[in-house]
N, C-alpha and C positions, 0 to 999 in steps of 0.2 A: 545537648541535643535531645529532643523529645523522644521517648520510647516509641519505636515502631514495632508493632506486633503482627506477625504473619497470621492471617486468618484463613488462608487457603493458598493453593499453589499460585504464585504470582500476584497475590493481593495482600496488601498490608493495611493496617489501620493504626492511627495514633492513639496512644493510651491517654485517657482523660480521667479526672477525678471529680466526684460530687462533693458537696459540703459535708456529707455524712462520712466521707472517707478521710477527712483530716480532723485533727484536734489541735487546740491552742495549747502551747507549752508554757507553763509558768516560768518566770524568771527569778532572779535572786532578790528582786525588789518588789514590795507591795506598797500600796498607799491607801489613804482614806478615799472612799468613793465620793466624798464631798469635794475633793480637790480635782475631780475629773470633769472636763468640759466636753460636751457632745456637739458643740457648735460647729457649723461649717458655712461656707459662703459660695454661692453660685453667681458669678459675675458681680453685680452690685448688691445682690440680695443676700442678707444674712439670716440663718435659721438656727434655732436653739437645739434642734435634734436632726439627725441625718435621715429624715423621712420624706419621701415623695410618694404620693398615693398612686396606685395603679388606676388608670382612668377607665373605670367601669361603673355603669349605673348601679351595680349591686352595692357599691360602697361609697360612691361619691355623688352627692347632690350639691347644689349651690350652698345649702345650709351646712353640710358636713365639710365641704371645702373651707368654709369660713371657720368652722370649729377646729379643723386640723391646723389652720393658720394661726389661730389664737393659742394653740398648744405648742407652737414652735416649729411645725412642719410645713410642707408645701402640698396643698390639695390640688389635684389636677382634674378638671372637669372634661369629660369626653364631649368635644364640640360636635360630634356626629352621633351622639346618643339620644336618649329619649327626651331629655330636657331641651334639645334643639328641634324636636319634631312634634311634640304633643303638649297640650295643656293638661292640667290635672294628672301629672305624671305619677303621683302616688297611687291613684286609682289604677293606672295601667300596670304598675309594678305589683299591686295586689292581685291583679288577674294572673300575672306570670307566676307569682308565688303560689296562688291557689291551684293553678294547673300543675305545678311541680309537686305540691302536696298530695293532690288527688291521685296523680300518677296512673290514671286509667289507661292512658296511652303514653308510653315512655318518652315519645318525641313531642308531645303536645305543647309543653312549655317552650321548647326551642322553636317550634313552628309559630307560636304566638309572638315570640321575640322577633322572628324574621318578618312577620306581618307588620309589627309595630315599627320596625326599622325601614320598612318599605315606604313609609310616609315621607314626603319631601322635607328637607331641612328648612325651617322657617327662621330667617335671620332675626325677625322681631323677638321670637322666643329665645333664641341663642343670646342675643344682645341683652335681653332682660336678665337672663341667668348670670351672665358675666358681670353686669352692673351690680347685681345683688352682692356678689363677692367683692367687687371693687369698693362698694360703699361701706363695707365693714372695716376697711383699712388694712386688710392682709394682702400679701402678694398674690396676684392673680395669674393662674396658669391654666392652659387649655391644651388638649390633645387633638391633633388632626392626623388623618392618614396621609401617606405620601400622594395618593391619588387625588385628594381634595385640598391639599395644602395651599396651592396658589389661589384657588377659588375662594376659600373661606378666610384666609389670613387677613386681608384688608378689613373685613367686618369685625374680626376678632380684635384687631389692634384699635379700631375705632371705638369698640366697646370698653377697652381698657386692659386687655391682656398684656401682662408684663413678662411672662416666660412662655415661649411656645414649645410644645412637645410634638415632634413629628415621629409618630410611632406606628409600626406595623409588626406583624409576626417576625418578619425578616426584613431589614432595611439595609440597602447598600447605597454607596455614593454614585453608582453607575447602574442604571436600569435600562436594559435593551428592549425596545418596543418596535414592532413592525409597523403599527399604525399610531399616529398621534405623537405629540411631543412629550417625552418623559420629563419628570421633575429633575432639574439640574440643581442639586442641593447647594453646591458651592455658590452659584449665581443667586439662588433664592436667599440664602443666609446673608450674603454680602449686601443685599438690598434692604435688609431689615435693621432696625435700631434696637431690637430686643434680643436677648440671648435665646438660642435655640438648642434644645436637647433632642437628640435623634437616636433611634435604635428600633428593634433590638439587633444586636450582633452576637456572635459566638466565637470569634477568633481574632487573632492579632491583626491580620491583614485588613479585614473589614473595619475594625476599630480604628486603625491608622488612617484608612481612607476617609472615614467620617470625621476624624479630627482635622484632617486637611481641608475639609469643606468649610471650616470655621465654626463648627458646633462648639457650644460651651460645655456640653455634657454628652456622654455616650451611654446609652442604655445597653446593658449586657443581659441576655436572656430574653425569654418571651413569656414571662409570667407563669412559669411552671407551678402548678398547684394540684390539689385533688381534682379540680374541675377541668384542667387543661387536657386536651386530647390531641395536641399537635403532633406528638410522636406517633400516636396510632394512625392519624390521618395522613400525615406527610412523611413519616419516617425520619423527621428531623428532631434531633435532641441536642441539648447543650449541657455537658457536665459543668456545673456552675463554678466549682472551685478552680478548675483549669481555665474556664472562659474568663473569669474575673482576673486571674493572675495574668493571662495573656493580654487582656485589655489594659491592665496596669502597666505591663511592659511597653505596650504601644504608647501609653501616656508618657512614660519616662523617655522613650526615644523621641517622641514628638516634642517634648520639652527641650531636649538637646538640639533637635533640628531647627526649632524656631528661636532658640536663645531665650526661652523663658515663658512661653505661652502654655498655661496649665489647663488641661481639659479634664473635667470631672467624670469619674466612672460611677455609674449608678446600677446596682445589681437588682435585677427583676426576675425573681423565680426561686422556688425551693426555699422559701423564707417564712415558715409557719411558726417558728419558735425563736425566743430571744437568743439562744445559743447559735442558731443559724445566722442571725443578724450579726452577731459578734464575729463569727467565722468569715462572713462575707467581707466585713471591714478588714479583718486580719489578712485576707487574701489580696487586698488592694482596693476595695471599693471605697468611694468617698461618702456614699449614701446608699440607702436601700429603697426600693419601690415596693410597697406593701399593698396587697389586695385581700387575699384570703385571710391574712392575720387580723384584718379589721372587720370581717364579715359579721362577727358576733356582737359588735358594738350596738347598743340600744339605738343609736342614731343612724345606723346603716340603712339605706333605703331598701335593700333587699330583704330586710326582716329576717335575717339569719340564713339567707340563701346567697350563694356566691356563683358568679360566672364571669368570664372575661368578655371584652367587647367582641372577640372572635366568635362568640356563640351566635351572634346575629348575622353572620355572613350569609348572603342570600342563596348560595349554592353549595358551600362546603364549610359548615360550622365546625369549629375546633375547640369547643368547650361544652361541658355538661353544665347543668344547673344543680349544684350540690348544696344540701342542707346541713347545717351545723347544729349541735346541741344548743338548747336555749341558754341564754346568758343574761344576767342582769347588770353586766359591766358596761359603762359608758366609755367613750373614746379616751377620756382622761385616765380612767382606771386601767384600760387595756395598755396604754402607753407608759403610765407611770406608777401603777399600783395604787393601794396595796393589793396583794394577791394572796389567794388561798390555793392557787393552782401550783402543784409542784413540778410541772412540765415545761414552763416557760411560754405559755400562751397568753399570759397576763403580765403586766409590768415589763413590757418588751424592752423599753429603753432603760429601765432600771437594771435589767439583766445585762445589757451592753455596758452600762456604767460600771457595774460590779465586776464584769470580766476584765475591763481595762484596769480597774483598781487592783484586782488580784494579780495582775501581771506587771503592775508598776508603771502604767502609762497614763499620761494626763491629757493628751490631745489625740484626736482621731488620726492625724497624720503620723504621729509617733506609733500608734497602735498598729499601723500597717507594717511595721517592722518586727512585730512579735514573732517568736518562733512557732513553727508548725510541724506537726509530725503525722505521718500516714498511719492509719490503723494497720494492724498486723496482717 
C-alpha cells in the first residue's frame, strides 16, 4: 500500500518520489558494454535507441527529425507548431531567440511565440514538412493535441505519418465537455491503421484507461524541465520515479487483462542527464522523451534556447524560454559521445549503455528489473 501522509487535520497526500530520490543498485554481475543492446520496438517499428523527441519547435524541425531517425531514435514533429503555420520558419525562430536574448521585456519572446502560433495551420506547409521526413526513409511521427486530433489526422496520414502522438499537458481517456463533442480516444484509435502514443499521465488509473483505448504507448509526465512552469501555473506536478513505476504496474496488469497486449511506457520529464535516463528505464520506462537534453545540439532549431509547445498557449502559457550555455556538440555527439563533460549531458545513451553493463543487464526489458534504493 502506498504511503499516505497526513498533511493536516482530515487531509492526506500520497508520498511520491522523483528520479533524484532513487539510485540504481549494482548486482553481482557486470558485462562488457559492447554486449548491451539499447534497441526497442513500437508496434512494427524498431529503433536502435529508446529515444523519442519531445515535440517542440525548439529542438525538432523536419531536418532534425530526419537526423534523429538516422541515429536510431524517433523524431516527433509538432503538427501544430511553426512548421505548420509559417514559411521561412528559421527566420521566425531567430526573432524569438533574439527577443529572448535581449530580454528587454521578460515576456516579449513568449508574446511573440503566441503571435506566431495565432496564424492558421496550413495543410500545404504541414504536408510538405511531413513528406520531407518521409522521403528520407526514417519513421515519420507527428504530434497533435487532443483538441485538433480528429481535424488534422487525415491530412497527416495522407502525407505519410506512421506514428501518431496525441499529447497534451494532461491527457485522459474521458474528457467531459459542456459544449461540443469531446475526442473519444478509444473510437479514434480503433479507426486508425497506425500506432498511437498518448499522454501525458501521472498515475496508475489514467495510464490504465489510456491503455484500454488501444494506445500503443503511454507518455508519463508533461516534459518537466528548467523551462516548464506547469507546477507554478496549475499546481500540478508528477514525481517521475513514482509516476513511471505506477504506469509500468498498469502495463503489467493490462498485459494480464488482455492476455498479452504490451503497451509501451515513455517517460517525458526530468531527464537532463544520462543517469536520469538510466533511472527512468530502471523504474519501468521502455523509452524516454527528450527535449531539454537536446537543446544544445548544433542542429537544434532553437539555437541553444528551449521551450515546450505549452509556451505558445494563447491565454495560459506554461513554459519559459530558457537559454543554455553554448555547445559545439552535434546530435550524434550528444547521444553517443565522445564526451568531455563529467556530468552526463553528453553521450546520453553511452551513459545508459554503461549503466546497464555495470549492473549486468543486456536488454532494456531486463534492466527494468534492476534493484533500486531510496536515498537516505
